[in-house]
C-alpha positions, 0 to 999 in steps of 0.5 A: 505476509503477502506470500503467507496468504498466497496473494499474487502480486505480479501485474497488480497495482500496489499502493504503499502509503508511507515512505519511511526507511524502515517499512515503506521503502523496503516494501517498495523494493519488495513489490517491484521485485515481485513485478507489481506496479507500485505507487507511493503516497505519503502525508503530503499526497493530495488525492490519496483516496483517488489513487487507492481506488484503483489499487489491487493491494494497499499497504498503509505503513504509517504513523497516523492511523487516521490517514486512510480507512476501509473506504479507500480502494476497490471492493476486493482489494487486499489491504494491510496496515502497519503503524506505530503510535 
């Protein structure tokens, strides 16, 4: 998806919220291969909002859709959500 929209990842601060084997962990590897700096948060992370404030790219790979919203992140950060209900 990032390639489809020509979103540059090299040198960007990326935050992935979710650490599942199906979505979260493969995304971590994908972004690391594209030279992004990756931070991983999950449901037990205490300060997700503070961590995402400095992110250029936010990907919420979650089961719980209410764990983050559009107020998380910089004004011009790229974000994507993919979760199961």
